[in-house]
C-alpha positions in Angstrom: 73.6 104.8 84.3 74.1 101.9 86.9 75.3 102.5 90.4 78.8 101.5 89.4 78.7 104.0 86.6 77.7 106.7 89.0 80.5 105.9 91.3 83.0 105.9 88.5 81.7 109.3 87.4 82.0 110.7 91.0 85.6 109.3 91.1 86.4 111.1 87.8 84.9 114.4 88.9 86.7 114.2 92.3 90.0 114.0 90.4 89.2 116.7 87.8 91.8 119.4 87.4 94.4 117.3 89.3 96.0 115.3 86.6 98.2 112.8 88.4 101.6 111.6 87.5 100.0 108.1 87.4 97.7 109.2 84.6 100.6 110.8 82.7 102.6 107.6 83.0 99.7 105.5 81.8 99.4 107.7 78.7 103.1 107.0 77.9 102.8 103.2 78.5 102.6 100.8 75.6 101.3 97.2 75.5 102.9 94.1 74.0 101.3 92.7 70.9 101.5 89.1 69.8 105.0 89.1 71.3 107.0 91.3 73.6 109.5 94.0 73.0 112.6 94.3 75.1 114.9 97.2 75.8 118.2 96.5 74.1 119.9 98.2 77.0 118.2 98.4 80.5 119.8 101.8 80.8 117.4 103.1 78.1 114.6 102.4 80.6 116.6 104.1 83.4 117.8 100.8 85.0 121.2 99.8 86.2 122.3 96.5 84.7 124.3 95.7 87.8 121.4 96.5 90.1 119.1 94.1 88.1 121.7 91.4 88.1 122.0 91.7 91.9 118.2 91.5 92.3 118.2 88.2 90.3 121.1 86.8 92.2 119.2 87.5 95.4 116.0 85.9 93.9 117.9 82.8 92.8 119.3 82.2 96.2 115.8 82.3 97.6 114.5 79.7 95.1 112.5 82.1 92.9 111.8 80.2 89.6 110.9 83.2 87.5 111.2 87.0 87.7 110.1 89.6 85.2 110.5 93.4 85.1 108.6 95.5 82.6 108.7 99.2 82.1 106.4 101.2 79.8 105.1 97.9 78.4 108.5 96.6 77.3 110.7 94.0 79.0 113.6 95.4 81.1 114.7 92.0 82.3 113.4 88.4 82.6 115.0 85.5 84.4 114.1 81.9 84.9 111.1 80.0 83.5 108.9 82.9 82.5 106.8 80.7 80.2 106.1 78.0 82.8 102.5 78.0 84.1 102.5 78.1 87.9 99.6 78.4 90.4 98.4 81.9 91.0 96.5 81.1 94.2 95.0 84.3 95.7 96.0 86.4 92.6 92.7 85.0 91.3 91.0 87.6 93.5 92.6 90.5 91.7 91.8 88.9 88.4 88.2 88.8 89.4 88.4 92.5 90.3 89.6 93.2 86.8 86.7 91.2 85.4 84.3 93.4 87.4 85.8 96.3 85.6 85.5 94.7 82.2 81.8 94.2 82.8 81.3 97.5 84.6 78.2 98.4 82.6 76.4 95.4 84.1 77.6 95.8 87.7 75.7 97.4 90.5 78.0 97.7 93.5 75.2 98.7 95.8 73.1 95.5 95.1 72.7 93.6 98.3 73.1 89.8 98.7 69.4 89.7 99.5 68.5 91.4 96.3 70.7 89.1 94.3 69.3 86.0 96.0 72.6 85.0 97.4 72.5 82.8 100.4 74.5 80.1 102.1 74.4 76.5 103.2 74.1 77.9 106.7 71.3 80.5 105.9 72.4 84.1 106.1 70.8 86.4 108.6 68.8 89.5 107.6 71.8 91.7 108.5 74.2 89.6 106.5 71.9 89.7 103.5 72.2 93.5 103.7 75.9 93.3 102.7 76.5 94.8 99.3 78.7 93.7 96.4 81.2 96.4 97.2 81.5 95.0 100.7 82.5 91.6 99.2 85.1 93.2 97.0 86.6 95.1 99.9 86.4 92.1 102.3 84.1 94.1 104.6 80.9 92.0 104.4 80.8 91.0 108.1 79.9 87.4 107.1 82.1 85.0 108.9 81.3 81.5 107.6 83.4 78.6 106.3 84.5 78.9 102.6 85.8 76.7 99.9 89.5 76.7 99.4 90.5 78.3 102.7 93.3 77.0 104.8 92.5 74.8 107.9 93.9 77.3 110.4 91.4 80.0 109.2 88.7 78.5 111.3 90.6 79.4 114.5 91.1 83.0 113.3 87.7 83.8 111.9 85.8 86.6 113.8 82.7 85.5 115.6 79.6 85.5 113.4 77.6 88.6 113.8 80.4 90.5 115.5 80.7 93.2 112.8 77.9 94.6 110.7 78.6 95.0 106.9 81.1 97.7 105.9 82.4 98.3 109.4 85.4 95.9 109.7 88.1 94.5 107.3 89.1 90.9 107.5 90.7 88.9 104.7 87.8 86.6 104.0 87.6 83.9 101.4 83.9 83.8 101.9 83.6 87.3 100.6 85.9 86.6 97.6 84.0 83.4 96.6 80.6 85.1 97.0 82.0 87.9 94.9 82.3 85.3 92.1 78.7 84.2 92.6 77.6 87.9 92.6 79.6 88.5 89.3 77.8 85.6 87.6 74.3 86.8 88.9 74.9 90.4 87.7 76.5 89.6 84.3 75.1 86.2 83.4 78.6 85.1 82.5 80.5 82.3 84.4 83.7 83.6 85.9 85.9 81.1 84.1 84.3 81.9 80.7 84.8 85.6 81.3 88.4 85.0 82.2 89.0 83.3 78.9 86.8 85.4 76.5 87.2 88.9 78.1 90.8 88.8 79.3 92.9 86.0 78.0 91.7 86.2 74.3 91.7 90.0 73.8 95.0 90.4 75.6 96.7 87.6 73.7 98.0 85.6 76.7 100.7 83.5 75.2 100.7 80.4 77.4 97.0 80.4 78.4 94.6 77.5 77.7 91.0 77.4 78.9 91.9 74.3 80.9 94.4 76.2 83.0 91.5 77.6 85.1 89.4 75.4 87.3 86.6 75.6 89.8 86.8 74.1 93.2 83.7 73.2 95.3 83.4 72.0 98.9 79.6 71.6 99.3 80.0 70.5 102.9 81.4 73.9 103.7 79.8 76.4 101.3 77.6 76.6 98.2 80.0 79.2 96.7 82.9 77.8 94.8 86.4 79.2 94.6 88.3 79.1 91.3 92.0 78.7 90.6 94.3 79.0 87.6 97.9 78.3 86.5 99.4 81.2 84.6 102.9 81.9 83.3 105.0 84.8 84.5 104.9 86.6 81.2 101.1 86.3 81.0 100.8 87.8 84.5 103.0 90.6 83.4 100.5 91.4 80.7 97.8 91.8 83.3 100.2 94.2 85.1 100.8 96.2 82.0 97.0 96.4 81.5 96.6 97.9 85.0 99.7 100.2 84.7 98.2 101.6 81.5 94.9 102.5 83.2 93.0 99.5 81.7 93.9 100.3 78.1 95.1 97.5 75.8 96.2 98.6 72.3 93.4 100.7 70.8 90.7 99.4 73.3 89.8 100.6 76.8 89.4 97.0 78.0 88.9 98.1 81.6 87.5 101.6 82.4 90.3 103.8 83.7 88.1 105.0 86.6 87.6 101.4 87.6 91.3 100.8 87.7 91.6 103.8 90.0 88.6 102.9 92.1 89.6 99.3 92.6 93.3 100.0 93.5 92.8 102.8 95.9 92.3 102.7 99.7 89.1 101.2 101.0 90.4 99.8 104.3 93.4 100.2 106.5 95.2 96.9 107.2 97.4 95.8 110.0 99.6 93.2 108.5 103.2 92.9 107.5 104.8 95.9 105.7 105.2 93.8 102.6 101.4 93.8 102.0 101.2 97.5 101.9 99.1 99.9 104.0 95.6 99.4 102.7 93.2 97.1 100.8 91.2 98.1 97.7 88.8 96.0 95.8 90.8 92.7 96.0 94.1 94.5 95.4 96.7 95.3 98.1 97.5 99.0 98.1 100.9 100.4 99.0 100.1 104.0 99.9 100.2 106.2 96.9 103.1 104.3 95.3 101.4 101.3 93.7 99.4 98.2 94.3 99.8 94.4 94.1 98.1 91.1 93.7 99.5 88.3 95.9 99.3 84.6 96.0 100.1 82.0 98.6 103.7 81.0 98.9 105.4 83.9 97.2 103.6 84.9 94.0 103.4 88.7 93.4 102.2 90.9 90.6 103.3 94.4 91.7 102.3 97.5 89.7 103.8 101.0 90.2 102.1 103.3 87.7 104.0 106.4 88.5 107.3 104.5 87.9 105.8 102.9 84.8 106.9 99.6 86.4 105.5 96.1 86.6 107.3 93.4 88.6 106.3 89.7 88.7 107.8 87.2 91.1 106.9 83.5 91.2 107.4 80.6 93.5 107.3 76.8 92.9 104.3 76.2 95.1 103.6 73.0 93.2 106.4 71.6 95.4 106.0 73.7 98.6 109.1 75.8 97.6 107.9 79.1 99.2 109.4 82.5 99.1 109.1 84.4 102.4 107.3 87.7 102.6 110.5 89.3 103.9 112.5 88.0 100.9 109.8 89.3 98.5 110.0 92.7 100.1 113.8 92.8 99.8 113.6 91.6 96.2 111.1 94.1 95.0 112.9 96.9 96.8 116.1 95.9 94.9 114.3 95.9 91.6 113.0 99.4 92.3 116.3 100.6 93.5 117.9 99.4 90.3 115.9 102.2 88.5 118.5 105.0 88.9 117.3 107.3 86.1 114.6 108.3 83.7 113.9 106.4 80.4 115.3 108.0 77.3 113.0 109.3 74.6 114.6 107.3 71.9 114.9 104.0 73.7 116.1 101.1 71.6 113.7 98.2 71.5 113.9 94.7 70.0 111.5 91.8 69.5 111.6 89.3 72.3 110.3 85.8 72.1 109.1 85.8 75.7 111.3 82.8 76.6 114.5 83.0 78.6 117.2 80.8 76.8 118.8 78.2 79.0 121.9 79.6 80.6 125.2 77.9 81.3 124.6 78.3 85.0 121.5 76.2 84.9 119.4 79.0 86.4 117.0 79.5 83.6 115.2 77.8 80.8 112.2 75.4 81.2 112.6 71.7 80.6 111.5 70.8 77.1 109.7 67.7 75.9 111.3 65.4 73.5 110.7 66.4 69.9 109.0 63.1 69.0 105.7 61.9 70.5 104.0 58.5 70.5 100.9 58.4 68.3 97.3 58.6 69.8 96.9 54.9 69.2 100.0 54.2 71.3 98.7 56.4 74.1 95.1 55.3 74.1 95.7 52.4 76.6 96.9 54.8 79.2 93.7 56.9 79.1 90.8 56.6 81.5 89.1 58.0 84.6 90.4 56.6 87.9 88.5 56.8 91.2 90.6 57.4 94.3 89.9 56.1 97.8 89.4 59.8 98.8 86.3 60.0 96.5 88.2 62.2 94.0 89.0 61.1 90.5 92.0 61.4 88.2 91.3 61.7 84.5 93.9 60.9 81.8 92.8 61.8 78.2 94.5 60.9 74.9 94.5 62.9 71.7 96.7 63.5 68.7 98.5 66.1 70.8 99.4 63.5 73.5 98.1 62.7 77.0 96.8 65.1 79.6 96.2 64.6 83.3 93.5 66.3 85.4 93.2 65.9 89.1 91.3 69.0 90.0 93.9 71.9 89.8 94.1 72.3 86.0 94.9 70.1 83.1 98.6 69.2 82.5 100.4 67.7 79.5 102.1 64.4 80.1 105.6 64.1 78.6 106.5 60.5 77.9 109.7 59.4 79.7 109.9 55.6 79.6 107.8 52.5 78.7 108.5 49.7 81.2 108.1 46.0 81.1 104.4 45.0 81.1 103.4 48.2 79.3 103.5 50.5 82.4 104.9 53.9 81.5 106.5 56.9 83.2 105.6 60.4 82.4 106.4 63.9 83.5 103.7 66.5 83.9 104.5 69.8 82.2 104.7 72.8 84.5 104.4 70.9 87.7 107.3 68.6 86.8 105.8 65.7 88.8 106.7 62.1 87.8 103.6 60.0 86.9 103.3 56.2 86.7 100.5 54.7 84.8 100.1 50.9 85.2 98.3 48.6 82.8 96.1 45.7 83.8 95.8 42.3 82.4 93.5 43.6 79.7 96.1 46.0 78.5 94.2 49.1 79.7 95.3 51.5 82.4 94.2 50.5 85.9 96.2 52.7 88.2 97.8 56.2 88.2 100.5 57.1 90.7 102.0 60.6 91.4 102.9 62.5 94.5 100.0 64.9 94.4 97.5 62.0 93.9 99.0 60.1 96.9 98.8 63.3 99.0 95.1 63.6 98.2 94.6 60.1 99.5 96.6 60.9 102.6 94.6 64.0 103.3 91.3 62.1 103.0 92.6 59.5 105.4 93.7 62.2 107.9 90.3 63.9 107.6 88.6 60.6 108.5 90.8 60.3 111.6 92.9 57.5 110.1 96.4 58.8 111.0 98.1 55.4 110.3 96.4 55.3 106.9 97.6 58.8 106.1 101.2 58.0 107.0 100.9 54.8 104.8 99.9 56.9 101.8 102.8 59.2 102.2 105.1 56.2 102.7 103.8 54.9 99.3 104.9 58.2 97.8 108.5 57.6 99.0 108.5 54.0 97.8 107.2 55.0 94.4 109.4 58.1 94.0 112.5 57.5 96.2 114.5 60.2 94.4 112.0 62.9 95.2 113.1 65.3 98.0 109.6 66.6 98.4 108.3 63.0 99.0 111.0 62.5 101.6 110.2 65.8 103.2 106.5 65.2 103.4 107.1 61.7 104.8 109.3 63.3 107.4 106.4 65.7 108.3 104.0 62.8 108.6 106.4 60.8 110.8 107.1 63.8 112.9 103.3 64.4 113.3 102.8 60.7 114.3 105.6 61.0 116.9 108.4 59.0 115.2 111.2 61.6 115.5 114.1 59.3 114.7 112.5 58.1 111.4 111.6 61.7 110.6 115.3 62.8 111.0 116.4 60.0 108.7 114.0 61.1 105.9 115.1 64.7 106.3 118.7 63.7 105.9 117.9 61.9 102.7 115.8 64.8 101.4 118.8 67.2 102.1 121.2 64.8 100.3 118.9 64.8 97.3 118.4 68.6 97.5 120.8 70.5 99.8 118.8 73.7 99.0 115.5 72.4 100.4 114.9 75.2 102.9 111.8 73.6 104.5 113.6 70.3 105.1 116.6 72.2 106.6 114.4 74.1 109.0 112.5 71.0 110.1 115.8 69.2 110.5 117.2 72.0 112.6 114.1 72.0 114.8 114.1 68.2 115.3 117.9 68.2 115.8 117.6 70.3 118.9 115.0 67.9 120.4 111.7 69.6 119.6 109.0 67.0 119.2 105.3 66.8 119.7 103.4 64.4 122.0 101.6 61.7 120.2 98.1 63.1 120.5 99.0 66.6 119.5 101.2 65.2 116.7 98.2 63.3 115.2 96.2 66.5 115.3 99.0 68.4 113.6 99.4 65.7 110.9 95.7 66.0 110.2 95.9 69.7 109.8 99.0 69.5 107.7 97.5 67.0 105.3 94.2 68.9 105.1 96.2 72.0 104.3 98.1 70.0 101.5 94.8 69.0 100.1 93.4 72.5 100.0 96.7 73.8 98.6 96.4 71.3 95.7 92.9 72.7 94.8 93.2 76.4 95.8 
């Protein structure tokens, strides 16, 4: 028996004779099959219809694009675009923890980095090499070095190197999480992205998943350990929550050992953060006392699991377009969902098959945009395919097949929905899921020579800012406004760039236009309010802030 097996046995023995309500609830839970089942009446699951409606009304006013509530493996309520793939950001870490459980028979939690041959671009010290796999999972390695995919401001908050020996101090550390991915691959011999597909997505029947929805991100100038990211739908994240709520069981299979679920989601460190994050940290899960646990991603993505209540709640944010949901709003929303459970589920609950898609409502709140039913042929699309180098050194790849065109610029592969063919053969497309407009221009030879989209232009701007070319960065963001004048996000980002470069008046004008296009753009409203009372940055500091903002945008696109 490996070390992880011994630890799981110890955990099981420690709990013997004290069968918890959590275990009882897990026994009663069920899992969705190829499709979902839904309670005909939320009251059968113990929920107030009015309470749930109030929770969604609150969510909608906060810009939440999708919300899903599941009890005992069946849908209690679902609102918004639950089949739209959105970035999961740091929820990736909790998924990696689940994979550690799937491969528990190959995992040695007490293996040290030195024993696994794990090092770094800046060589690790002997003390750092003594950190164990479990220390990485618990964010307690004591290794404080730059990491791929971390936000620019982390460098100012990072503890001093060597200030804490392994397993003596908790700090939310992307280096640990990325190195945990490397350790997983060393111990199992399976790449993380392959394991995510073959050992979770396939056996669980994730409905919207494609292998190209996960991607690896490397920053070799910072670290040799890559991060990974993925775009998952709300209903697929809900399946992960059901798996965890049922103690790792999926159908007739124990996909994740029950003891691993308990070990990974229990207290390993006290944390001193906002109440919304809970009171403790497990193995890449946030732990809320004895009530439950959650996976959380940048900008407002939450997968919350409450086993004793037989409850899974998934909240999403449109972080493709910087439409964030605050931690305070998330806390209020989840509390309202939980408060809507006013009774116990009935034994003879009425269930019905559910497609997993919310029909488009008359209020315009729900229902994803759909592609036109007809598509051009592969031959029609072939001229728009190619690999396009950017000034930043990145590339954009457009591929054509019988299924249509896809776009890849480093954060997943997205279908391109044809919108319009223009004079000269140039064409407009819309990316599925991200809903970004894309222009592909043809050259004199009839082949594609340029791709324009807001994210691509922001990559160029970030690279210019990183090189110290503030004027060049502003020019790239200005190009986004010129190419996509009806985009409120382009106007808002241009306003941020102008503000950072010291042009307050022009920034105000762009913010006014952004708010005319989208009166509910909270970030534009906040910046407009700030500038309206005369807050501005001196030129030198503004240039520094612009650089940091655009570097943050670049990492956000890849994280």
